[in-house]
Each structure stands twice: as structure tokens, then as C-alpha cells.
N, C-alpha and C positions, 0 to 999 in steps of 0.2 A: 609277584602278584598273589601268589598263593599265600605267602607269608603275610601279606597285607590283610588278606581276607581273614586270616586267623588272628591277626593282631587287633583288628577293630572290635570284635566281640570282647576280647580281653580288656581293652581300654574302657569299653562301655560298662562292663561288669565292675571294674575298679571305680569308675565315676559314680555308678549307681550305689555302690557300697558306701562311698564317701558321703553322697547326698542323703542316704538313709540315716547315716550317723548324724549328719548336721540337722536334718529335719527332726529326728528323734530328740536330739539335744535341744533344739529350738523349742519343740513342743513341750519338752520337760521343763524348760525354763519358763515358758508361758503358763504352764499348769501350776508351777510353783508360785509364780507371780499372782495368778488368779486366787489361789488358796490364801496367800499372804494378804492380799487386799480384802478378801472376804472375812478373814479372821480379824483383821484390823477394824473393818466396818462393824462387825458384831460386837467387838470389845468396846468401841466408842459408843455404840448404841446402848449397851448395858450400863455404861457410865453416864449416859445422858448427854454426851458431847455430840450434839446434833450436827453441827457444821462439818466436823471431821468425819463423822459417820457417813454423811451424805456424800462427801468427796470420795471416800474409800469405796462406797457402793458404786459410785459413778465409774471409777477406774475398773472395778470388777466387771461391770456391765459392758464396758468397752472391749474387754477381752473375750467374753462369751455371754451372749444374750440368751435368756431362757424365760419361759413363763414362770417357773418356780422362783427364779431370782427376782423377777419383777414383782411378784406377789410378796416376797420377803421385804422388798423395799417399800411397797405400799403399806404393809403392816407396820414397818418401822416408823413411817411418817404418822400413821394413825395412833400407834401406841405412844409416840413421843408428843402427842398433842398438836402436831402440825396438821390440823384438819383441812385447811385450804389446800396445802400441798398434797395431802392424802387423797382428797377428792379429785384434784387435777391429775394426779398420777393414775387414779382409777379410770378416769375418762380417756386418758392416753392409752391405757391398756385395752379399753374397749375398741379403740381404733385398730389394734392388732388382733384382738380376740373378741369380735362382736357377738359371739354366741356363747361366751363363757359364763355359766351360771355362777361360778365362784367369784368372778369380778363383780357381777351385779349384786350378789349377796353382800360382798364386802362394802360396796358403796351404800347399799340400803341400810346396812347396820349403822353406818356413820350418820346418815340422814335421820334414822329413827332415834339414835342417841341424842341428836341435836334437836329433835322434835320437829324436823322439817318434813312433815308427813306428805305434803304436796309433792315434794321432790321424790319421795319414795314411789308414789303412784305414777308420776311422770316417767320415772326410770322403768317401772314395771310395764308401762305402755310400750316403751321403746323395745324392751326385751321381747314382748309378745310380737311386735311388728317384725322383728329380726328373726323370729322363729327359734329363739333360744329356749332350752328346756326350763320350764317354770317349777317343776316338782321340788327342787331343792329350796325354793323360797316359799313353799306352801304354808309352812308353820308361821313364818314371819308375816306374810300377807294376811293370814287369818287373824293375827293379833291386831293388824292395822285396819281391818275391814270396817269396824264400827266407830272409828275415831272421827271426831268432828270439831268444827270451830264455829264461831258465831259471827253474825253480820247484822248491822243495823240495830235500831231500837225504836219501838212504836208504842203509843198509848193503848191502842187496841188493834186487833186484826180479825179478819174473817178466815176463810179457807181458800185454797187454790181452786180455780175453776177456769177452764178455757185457756190455761197458760198464765193466768194472772191471779193476784190476791189483793183484796182491799186492805189498806192500812190507814190508821188514823194518826195524824200529827197536828198538834195544837187545835184539837177539837174538830178537825176537818178530815174528810176521807179522800184518798187517792189510791194509786195502784202500783205494785211492783211486779216484775216478771218472775219467772220460776227460779232465776238465779239471785233474786233479791234486789235487782237494779230498778230504781224508780223510773217509771214510764209515764205516769200521770200524776201531776202535782196534787197535793192535798188541798182541795177547794170545794168539795161537795158536802152537803148536809147529810145525805144518805146515798148509798150505792148498792147495787145488786151485783151478781156475778156475771162475768163475761160468758157469752154464748155466741158462737159463730162471729167472733170479733166485735160484738156489740154488748154494751152493759147499760142497764137502766140507772139513772141518777136523779137526784133532787138537788138542784143547785142552791146557792145562798139566798136567792130570791124565791125559793120554794117552787121553782119551775121544774117539771118532770120531762125528761127526754132520754134518748139513747146516745151514748158516745162511742167513738171508735177507740182502738188501743193506744192512740196518741192523745186522747182526751178531747178530741174535737166533737162538737155537736153534730150528730149524723142523721138522726131520725126523730120525728115527733109524732104524737098521736093526732095527726092533722084532722081538724073538724070535730074533735071531741072536746067538750067544754069541761073546765074544772078538774083537770087531771091531777090527782093528789099523789098517787103512787103508781109505779109501773113494775111489773114482774119481768123476769128474763124473757128474751125473745128467741124463738127457734123457728126456722123456716118461715119467718114473717109473722108467726102467731105469738101473741102475748096477752097477759092479763093486765087490767088497770083498775084503779079505784077512783071513782069520781066524786067521792064525798058521801055518797048515799049507798052505793053498791059496787060489787066487783063484776067486771064484764070480761069476756073473751073476744079479742079482735084478731083479724087476719092482716096480711101484709098490705092490703089496700085500705087499711083503717076502717074496715067494715065490721059491724057487730056480728059475731057468730052466735053467741048466746050470752045472757047476762042476768042481772038481778040477784046475785049471790051475796050472802052475808060475809063470806070469807072465801079466799081462793089462794092456792099456791102459785108458783111460777109454772108456766108450761115448759116442761123439759122432758126429753127422751120420749116425746110423743104423747104425754099425758099430763093432766092437770087435776088436782083435787079441789073440789068446791063444797061449800056448806050452805044449805038453806035451812034455816031454823036450827034444830039440834043435830041434824044428820049430815054426814059427809058421803060423797060418791066420787068416782073418778071418771073423767071424760077424755075423749080423744080430741085431736086438733080440729075436727069438724063439729065438735059440740055433742057428739053422740055418746051415750053412756057406755062405759066399759065395764062398770061394776054396779051392783045395786046401791041405792041411796039409803043404806041402813047402818052405816058405821058411826060410832060415837067420836071417832077421831082418826087421823091418818098421820103417820110419822113423816115429818119433813126435815130435810137436812139444812145446813146453814146457807146453801145456795138456793134454797126454795124448792128443791126437787122432792118428789114423793115416790118416784118410780125409776128403777134402774135394774138392769139385768133381768127384766121381766119379773121383778119382785117388788113388793111393797108390804109395809106393816100397817094393819088397821086395828083400831080399838073397838072391841065388841064384848059385851057382857063382862066388863071389868078387867079384860086382859087383851094383850096384843097378839094377833095371829099373822103368820106369814102367808100371803096370798100371791097369785100370779096376776097378770094383766087383765084376765077375764073375771077376776073375783073368786076363783077357785082356791080353796085352802090347800096349801102345799103340805101342811102337816096340821094335826089337831092339837099340837103342843101350844099351850097358852103361856105367854111371857108377861112378866111384870112391867117391862119396859123394853125398848129396842131402838136401834139406830139403823138407818137405811144402809144398804150395801153401797160401798164406794165403787166396787168393781165386782167381777164374778167370782170373788174368793170367799171372804168370811165377814159376816155382820155381827156386831156386838148385841147381845141380848141379856136381859136380867131375869134371874130366877132364884128364888130363895134368898133374896137380898144381896146376891153376888152377880157379877157379870162374867159371861163367857162368850164363846163364838160359835156360830152355826154356819154351815154351807148353804148353798141355794136350794138344797133339798130339805133343809130344816134339821139336818143331823149335826150333832155337836162335833166341832173340831177341837175345841177346848172347853171342858166343863166349867161352869161358873166358879170362879175363885178370886176375882178381882173386885175391889171396892167400886171401881168405875172403869169404863173402857170406851174406846171409839173403834169403829169398824176398820178392818184392814184396808190399807191404801198403799199401792206400790210396794208391797212386800213387808210393810210394818204396820203395827197397831199400837196406839197409845193406851197404856193401862195405868191404873192408879192403885197403889198399895201403901198402906201405912201413911196415908195423907199426901203422898208424892207421886208424880207422874213420871213414867219412863216409857220405853218402847220394847215390844217383843217382835221377833221376826217370824217368818213362815215356818221355821223349824221349831216353833214354840219356845224358843230360848230368849232370855232377856238380853237384848242387844245393846240397849242404852239404859243405864241404871236409873232407878226412880229417884230423881233429885229436883224435879221441877214442880212449881205451884200449879201449872196448867200446861196443856199441850194440844196441838192441832194435828192434822194429818200430813203425811209425807207426800210430796209431789213426785213427778217422774224424774226430777233431777237430783233426788236424794236430799231434799230440803224440807224442813218442817218448822213451823213457828212454835216456840216454847216460851214460857214466862217463868223467870226465877223469882226474885223478890220484888222486881220493879217492872220495867218495860218488857214488851214482847221482843224477842230476838229470833232471827232466822238461824236455826241449827243446820249446818251444812256438812254432810259426810264428805271427808276427803276423797273417798273412793270415787265419787261422782263429780267432785268439784276441785280440780287441780290443774 
């Protein structure tokens, strides 16, 4: 029994030694096979023999899988021009490595080279949702930030307001939404901007009324005769022209105040009116907010004169920035001006050039452009050497000056521009993918 006890360890040791030798030999054979397959794959790849390279890479991968080997195979497909396989391989890798910035960058470089910029941004969205580090892609994404494509074509356009923009086709007006999708057919002679989901229109029979966002007739100036024009409606208050004068009405179609020679739309709680040669600004109840001493008031394409508690008035041959009570914000006199679109920067003209001021009247950009529109959603249209482009809030040229005309950006990263013919909707891939 004693001898048995001594014999068992001896046998085990002998067996262990044999197994180590066999495993070592087996591992050595496997490693040799791995290297042989990899060398063959690389040789075939250099020679452009795609099928055999792919087969050898596959055998190598069966022996030992690793991130590095998978990336080498991915780059092999990409460099060999097998882009469909390269993309599929990249997405397969994301299944195993969902937070690998290297794989995301690899795929985005393929999409960027193919000019499939929408795919780049879609992939970047996925990357952010999965919590993958985005710093390695910062340089590439910065290059893609201001890339755009075009949508549609129209004879004329207005500006976006209330989520919609008026567009003209075959001489008639309709509306598109902020993505450029048609929502109201072109069938009106005149239209105004949407406000609280209602827009004033003049139909083919020269009847004036308000429509909803689907183009349905929704509200009329009931009881008012000979309505020729309607201004935008806000909280039930609107202006109308009856052929003789402009009046201000409330939601019950009751006259608030009237008899004006000219009037803007009632928007943002204010309306500009003219009697004789002088303008003033009124509130929704018809009470005066400013003196009636102005020679003019700056109106935007939506008919508004007041936004962010600021408006521009013409007085003594120049334009001044004032607040809603008529107080001058600054004594600076401008040659021309455009209303603020938001609480950022408005375009003003001085010394024959256009620049930008903030709501305190201080220059954000000194006058240097031939023409300009106020900032809207982070961009402003500017004209240089006869062409329009866009600058961003960093004062940098974001979209080169190459257009005959341009409008304002909406909240979805879209702006109407005109090249040599129709107006088209410029859409930034960053917001439209």
C-alpha cells in the first residue's frame, strides 16, 4: 500500500510531463499555422488577390480572434475597394466593440470618402447614445459640420415663421414645413406667416381669411365688409385692410382701434401703425406704447416690427434701436437695419457696410459686409463680392459666398437660397440625417 501511494505521484508526474510536451507541441503547431495563414493573407492582399486573401484571413481568425486582427481585415477590405464588405465588417465589429472610437472613425472615413454624409451623422448619433468617446472624431466631425444638400425648387419664397414657410409654384403660394415637406398646396394669391397655427391668405377669388396648417379655411373676419388684406393673428388680435383704412380687431371680430393709413401685423404683442406721415407702436388693446413721431419702422418679412423688446425706428434721417416703451437703447444712428430674429444679433448698416449689434446696441461684428440679414438659429446670411453665404456665431464663414440670394436659417438647420434659378432649401446634414 505504501508503494502504491508512492507510485501514484510518480505516474501523475510522468503523465503531466507528457501532456505539457503535447500541449506545448500543439500550441507551437497552432502558432506556426496562425503565422503562416497571416503571412499568406498579407501577401495575397499586397498582390490584390482578394478572394485568397480573404480566405487566409478567415483561417487566421478561426485560430485566434483579436481586435487588432479584425481591424486589419477591415482595412484590407477598405483598401482593396471592397467598400460594401468593409462597411459590413465594421458594423459586425461594433457588435463586439460598441464603444470603440477606432471602429467608428474607420466607418465614418469610408462614408465621408463616399460623400454619404448622412450616414456619418447617423453613426455619430449612435456613438453618442452608446457613450463611446467622441474626442478622436472631433477633427472629422468639425469638417462635416457645415456640409449641406439641397431640397426642392420654388419660384419665390418667404421666411420661416411658426414652423412653416410660404413658397410659390406656378404663380401661386403654398407652405412647406421646416424640413421642406409640402403641407399646403400652392393655391393662394397672397399669404402671410403662420402664427399660433393660423396664417392669413388671399385666395384666387380675392377672399381674405385664415387657414390652419393643413390649408383648411379656419377663421374669417366675420361681420367686416370688404376685407382686402389680413395681417398675422396672435391671441385673436389681427390687423385688416378694408380698402380705405387699416384697423385692429380682437378675437371676437370687434374693432379695437382703426382708421390708419398703414399697419404692420400684430406680433409679439405689438403693432406699428401710420397716420399721415408718422408712425407709432400700439399694444394689443390699442394703447400707445411709443410716441407717434417716427418717420418709419423696420418691418421683417413676416410683418413683425417688435421682437426681444427691441425695434428700429426711422427718425431724423437715421435708424435708432429702441425698446418697447420708445426709449432709445443707444444714441447710435444707423443708415439701415434689420429686425432681431432672436435675442442674439441684428444686422445694421453704417458707413455703407453691414455689421451686427447685440440687444444693447453694441457691435458684435463691425460693419464689413455688402449686405446682411440678422442672425437666426446660430447663422446669419452675409453678402460679399456680389454673393451670399453664411457666418456662424463664432464670426467664421460657415458656408461660402456662392448664392445670388439667401434667407434665414430655421431651427432644423435649413435655409432657402437661390443660385442662378429657383429657390432651394439648403439643409445641413448635421440636423437633417
